[in-house]
C-alpha positions in Angstrom: 124.6 19.2 -25.9 127.3 16.9 -26.2 129.9 19.9 -26.4 128.8 21.3 -23.6 129.2 18.2 -21.6 132.5 17.8 -23.0 132.1 14.6 -25.0 134.2 16.6 -27.8 134.7 13.7 -29.8 131.1 12.2 -30.2 130.2 15.9 -30.8 132.6 16.9 -34.0 131.5 13.1 -35.4 127.7 14.1 -35.3 128.6 17.9 -36.5 130.2 16.7 -39.5 128.2 14.4 -40.4 125.1 16.9 -40.1 127.2 19.1 -42.3 127.7 16.5 -44.8 124.1 15.5 -45.3 123.4 19.7 -46.4 120.4 21.8 -45.0 120.0 24.3 -42.9 123.2 23.2 -40.7 124.2 26.2 -39.1 123.7 24.4 -35.3 126.3 21.8 -36.7 128.7 24.6 -37.9 128.9 26.0 -34.5 129.1 23.2 -32.6 132.1 21.8 -34.9 133.8 25.4 -34.6 133.2 25.3 -30.9 134.8 22.1 -30.3 137.9 23.0 -32.5 138.6 26.6 -30.7 138.3 24.7 -27.4 141.2 22.2 -28.7 142.9 25.4 -29.9 142.6 24.5 -33.5 142.1 27.7 -34.9 142.6 27.4 -38.4 140.2 24.2 -38.4 138.0 26.6 -36.6 138.2 29.7 -39.0 137.5 27.2 -42.1 134.1 26.4 -40.7 133.0 29.7 -39.4 133.9 31.2 -42.8 131.8 28.3 -44.7 129.3 29.3 -42.3 129.5 33.0 -43.5 129.6 32.2 -46.9 126.7 29.7 -47.3 124.5 32.4 -44.9 125.4 35.4 -46.3 122.3 37.0 -45.0 123.1 36.5 -41.2 125.1 39.7 -40.5 126.2 38.1 -37.0 129.1 35.5 -39.0 131.0 38.5 -39.2 131.4 39.2 -35.3 131.9 35.3 -35.4 134.7 35.2 -37.3 136.3 38.4 -36.2 136.0 37.2 -32.4 137.6 33.7 -33.5 140.3 35.5 -35.3 141.5 37.7 -31.9 141.1 34.5 -30.0 143.3 33.1 -32.4 145.9 35.9 -32.2 145.2 36.9 -35.4 144.4 40.8 -34.6 145.1 42.5 -38.1 142.8 39.9 -39.8 140.2 40.9 -37.3 140.2 44.6 -37.7 140.3 43.8 -41.3 136.8 42.3 -40.9 135.6 44.6 -38.3 136.5 47.8 -40.6 134.0 46.2 -43.1 131.1 45.5 -41.2 131.3 49.3 -39.3 129.2 50.3 -42.3 126.4 47.9 -41.5 124.5 50.0 -38.7 122.9 46.4 -37.2 126.8 45.5 -36.6 128.5 49.0 -36.3 128.2 49.3 -32.2 129.7 45.6 -32.1 132.7 46.4 -33.9 133.1 49.9 -32.9 133.1 48.3 -29.1 136.3 46.0 -30.2 138.0 48.4 -32.3 138.4 50.9 -30.0 139.9 48.8 -27.3 142.3 47.2 -30.0 143.8 50.6 -30.7 144.0 51.4 -26.8 146.0 48.1 -26.0 148.4 48.7 -28.8 148.9 52.4 -27.8 147.4 53.8 -31.0 145.3 56.7 -28.9 144.8 58.8 -32.0 142.9 56.2 -33.6 141.3 54.8 -30.3 139.8 58.4 -29.6 138.0 58.4 -32.9 136.7 54.7 -32.1 135.5 55.6 -28.7 134.0 59.1 -30.1 131.8 57.2 -32.4 131.0 54.6 -30.2 129.9 57.1 -27.5 127.8 59.7 -30.1 125.8 56.2 -30.3 122.0 56.1 -29.0 121.3 55.4 -26.6 123.8 56.1 -24.1 122.9 53.1 -21.6 124.5 50.6 -23.9 127.7 52.6 -23.9 129.5 51.6 -20.7 130.7 54.1 -17.5 134.0 52.7 -18.8 134.2 54.1 -22.0 133.4 58.0 -21.2 135.9 57.3 -18.3 138.4 56.1 -21.6 137.4 58.4 -23.8 137.0 61.8 -21.9 141.0 61.0 -21.0 142.2 60.6 -24.5 140.7 63.9 -24.8 142.3 65.6 -21.9 145.5 63.8 -22.9 145.1 65.9 -26.0 144.3 68.9 -24.4 140.6 69.4 -25.3 139.3 70.1 -22.0 135.9 71.1 -23.1 135.6 67.4 -25.0 136.5 65.7 -21.5 134.3 67.3 -19.3 131.4 67.3 -21.7 132.2 63.5 -22.4 132.4 62.8 -18.4 129.2 64.8 -17.7 127.1 63.0 -20.6 128.8 59.5 -19.1 127.4 61.0 -15.2 124.2 61.8 -16.8 123.4 57.8 -17.9 125.6 56.4 -14.9 124.6 59.3 -11.7 126.4 56.5 -9.3 129.5 55.4 -10.9 132.5 56.8 -8.6 135.2 57.3 -10.9 133.0 59.4 -13.5 132.0 61.7 -10.4 135.9 62.1 -9.4 137.1 63.2 -12.7 134.8 65.9 -12.8 135.3 66.7 -9.7 139.6 66.6 -9.6 139.7 68.2 -13.3 136.9 70.9 -13.5 135.5 71.4 -9.7 131.9 69.7 -10.5 129.9 67.2 -8.3 129.0 65.3 -11.1 126.3 64.3 -9.4 123.5 64.8 -12.2 120.4 62.5 -10.8 119.9 60.2 -7.8 120.3 56.6 -8.9 116.5 54.8 -8.9 118.1 52.2 -5.7 119.5 53.8 -3.0 122.7 52.6 -1.6 123.0 49.7 0.9 123.9 50.7 4.4 126.4 47.9 4.7 126.7 48.8 8.5 123.5 49.2 9.3 123.0 45.4 8.0 126.0 44.4 9.6 127.7 43.3 6.1 130.8 43.8 4.2 130.3 43.5 0.2 133.6 42.4 -1.6 132.8 42.5 -5.7 135.4 40.0 -7.0 137.0 40.0 -10.4 137.3 37.0 -12.4 138.6 36.0 -16.3 135.9 36.2 -18.5 133.3 33.5 -18.2 132.4 31.2 -21.0 131.0 27.6 -21.3 134.7 26.5 -21.7 135.9 27.9 -18.1 134.1 25.5 -15.6 131.6 27.4 -13.0 133.6 25.2 -9.9 136.8 26.2 -10.6 136.4 29.6 -11.4 134.3 30.7 -8.0 137.0 28.7 -5.8 139.8 30.3 -7.3 138.3 34.0 -7.2 137.5 34.0 -3.9 139.9 31.6 -2.2 141.7 33.3 0.4 138.8 36.0 0.9 136.2 33.6 2.0 135.6 32.2 5.4 133.5 30.5 7.2 129.5 32.2 7.4 130.5 34.4 3.9 128.2 34.1 1.2 128.9 33.3 -2.3 126.6 35.6 -4.7 126.8 34.5 -8.2 125.6 36.8 -11.2 123.0 34.9 -12.8 124.1 35.6 -16.4 127.8 34.1 -15.7 126.6 31.3 -14.1 124.2 30.8 -17.6 127.4 31.5 -19.5 129.6 28.9 -17.7 126.7 26.5 -18.5 126.5 27.0 -22.0 123.0 28.5 -21.5 123.5 31.4 -24.5 122.9 31.0 -28.2 125.2 33.3 -30.9 122.2 35.6 -33.1 123.3 33.6 -36.2 121.6 30.2 -34.8 118.0 32.4 -33.9 115.3 33.4 -36.2 113.0 35.3 -34.4 109.5 34.4 -35.4 106.2 36.6 -36.1 105.4 36.6 -32.3 108.4 38.0 -31.5 109.2 40.1 -34.1 106.0 42.0 -33.3 105.9 41.6 -29.5 109.1 43.2 -29.0 108.0 46.6 -30.3 106.2 46.9 -27.1 108.9 46.6 -24.7 110.4 49.3 -22.9 113.8 50.1 -24.8 115.6 49.3 -21.7 114.5 45.8 -21.1 116.2 43.2 -22.5 113.2 41.7 -24.4 113.5 44.9 -26.4 115.3 43.0 -29.8 113.6 40.3 -32.2 115.8 37.7 -30.8 115.8 38.6 -27.0 111.7 38.2 -27.4 112.7 34.9 -29.5 114.6 33.8 -26.5 111.5 34.1 -24.2 109.7 32.0 -26.6 112.0 29.7 -26.8 111.9 29.5 -22.6 108.1 30.0 -22.0 106.6 28.8 -25.3 104.6 31.0 -28.2 101.7 30.6 -26.2 102.3 31.9 -22.9 104.2 34.6 -24.0 100.9 35.7 -26.1 98.8 35.5 -23.2 101.6 37.3 -20.9 101.6 39.9 -23.5 98.3 40.6 -23.7 97.8 41.0 -19.4 101.0 42.7 -19.3 99.4 44.9 -21.9 96.5 45.1 -19.8 98.1 45.8 -16.7 100.0 49.0 -17.7 96.5 50.4 -19.0 95.7 50.1 -15.4 99.0 51.5 -14.0 100.2 47.5 -13.2 103.4 47.0 -15.2 105.3 44.0 -14.6 102.3 41.4 -15.3 104.1 40.2 -18.7 107.1 38.4 -16.9 104.4 36.8 -13.9 102.6 35.3 -16.6 105.7 34.7 -18.5 107.6 33.4 -16.1 110.9 33.7 -14.5 113.0 32.1 -17.2 111.9 34.7 -19.8 112.7 37.3 -16.9 116.0 36.2 -16.8 116.8 36.4 -20.5 120.3 38.8 -20.5 120.0 42.1 -22.6 121.7 41.4 -26.1 123.6 44.6 -27.1 124.5 45.4 -23.7 126.5 42.4 -22.9 130.7 42.4 -22.9 132.1 41.0 -25.8 132.4 38.6 -26.9 129.3 37.7 -25.5 127.6 40.8 -26.8 126.0 39.0 -30.1 124.2 36.2 -28.1 121.3 35.4 -26.2 121.9 34.4 -22.7 119.3 32.7 -21.0 118.7 32.2 -16.9 120.8 29.4 -15.5 119.6 25.9 -15.1 118.5 24.5 -12.0 120.0 27.5 -9.9 119.2 26.2 -6.6 121.3 22.6 -7.6 124.5 24.9 -8.9 124.7 26.7 -5.9 124.3 23.8 -3.6 127.1 22.0 -5.6 128.9 24.7 -5.3 128.6 25.2 -1.5 129.1 21.6 -1.1 132.3 21.8 -2.6 133.7 25.3 -1.3 132.6 24.8 2.5 130.4 28.1 2.4 126.3 29.2 1.0 126.3 30.4 -2.2 123.4 32.1 -4.4 122.8 32.5 -7.9 121.4 36.4 -7.9 119.8 38.5 -10.5 121.0 41.4 -9.6 119.8 45.4 -11.3 120.6 48.9 -10.1 117.2 49.9 -11.6 115.1 47.2 -9.8 116.9 46.0 -7.4 118.1 42.1 -6.6 116.4 38.7 -7.0 117.7 35.4 -5.5 116.9 32.9 -8.3 118.6 30.4 -6.4 120.6 29.1 -3.3 122.4 26.9 -1.3 120.1 25.7 1.9 121.9 28.3 4.1 121.0 31.5 2.6 118.3 33.6 3.6 116.9 34.4 0.2 115.1 37.9 1.6 118.3 39.4 3.4 120.4 38.7 0.5 118.4 40.0 -1.8 118.2 43.6 0.8 122.0 43.2 0.6 122.4 43.5 -2.8 119.8 45.6 -3.9 122.0 48.2 -5.3 124.0 45.5 -7.5 127.7 45.9 -5.9 128.8 44.0 -8.9 128.0 46.6 -11.2 125.9 46.4 -14.4 129.0 47.1 -17.0 132.1 45.8 -18.1 133.2 45.3 -14.8 134.0 41.5 -14.7 133.2 41.0 -11.2 130.1 38.5 -11.1 130.7 37.3 -7.5 130.1 39.1 -4.7 131.5 37.8 -1.3 128.8 38.9 1.3 
């Protein structure tokens, strides 16, 4: 809490005292390394992470935490060396490929980038691969003259993401194919019929260090006008509040390990870590009761009762594997006091604000809003999630 309240001096003092006492000091290591990273003291932060990695060698996620800290410190060669080693770990392979493929692409090593993207896209399930990964891989294959491979890649991407305009356009432009494989679950919103225009707004990566108000203000300056509504993604709001934990700090218990097996594979609670997040938010007994009621509901064709019983905080836990690096090895909880957060930002910017959980599979849910927001209307406006559900990095929609 002291780290996220930006009382970094006191946080560092307490963390160092905890490390000196020994025991299970993973939280102390995380607090101290985060404090040092915020100050740009990269060598000190890396030493803390490396020490925790040595001490808790049975926890694989420290490899990703170390690699991400090396990337932040600008030590990309060392980061890639760590990631190359963990490619052989099936738990970490997808996460390593996400980073290595983009690193190779950034420095112009297209041959290596193609190999890495091919390995990433080949991993199942395909909904954990971003549409942009299919776009990039197909483009690299086409550049190499491998038209058949490019077509197969873009077709597979269009099957996973039927409403993705870029994939449809590439298939049409290069192969004369429509690219529409299946209709999206949530039909596109008719802006004209609702009398609105929706503008997805790109921002820098929102983290506990960025400050939400500053990011929203800067991103919408020059765009927002009186009467507009600023809709902020609930996961971005939570990340800005520090409402997330790296996986090395989570130890899924028996309840989480058991119940996650019964969750649909697309659901964020499908992983033991995600289900443990629900236990932390709602309590063990409530989650067990929710599982029992949810199972009974499914048996009689009435799904969805798990989240009704477990509560909204369990429903807002974000998918672990589908997040954008470096948050793809974290559990992200729902934002704290979303009504209060919306009101605070609205008062500062002079226009209505809402925190919204939107998904192109299930629609939109306004989890918090300032006083002037019509929640039902806004949920209809954002039902098809115009912000996107992948790596668009547009956590704000100006309505």
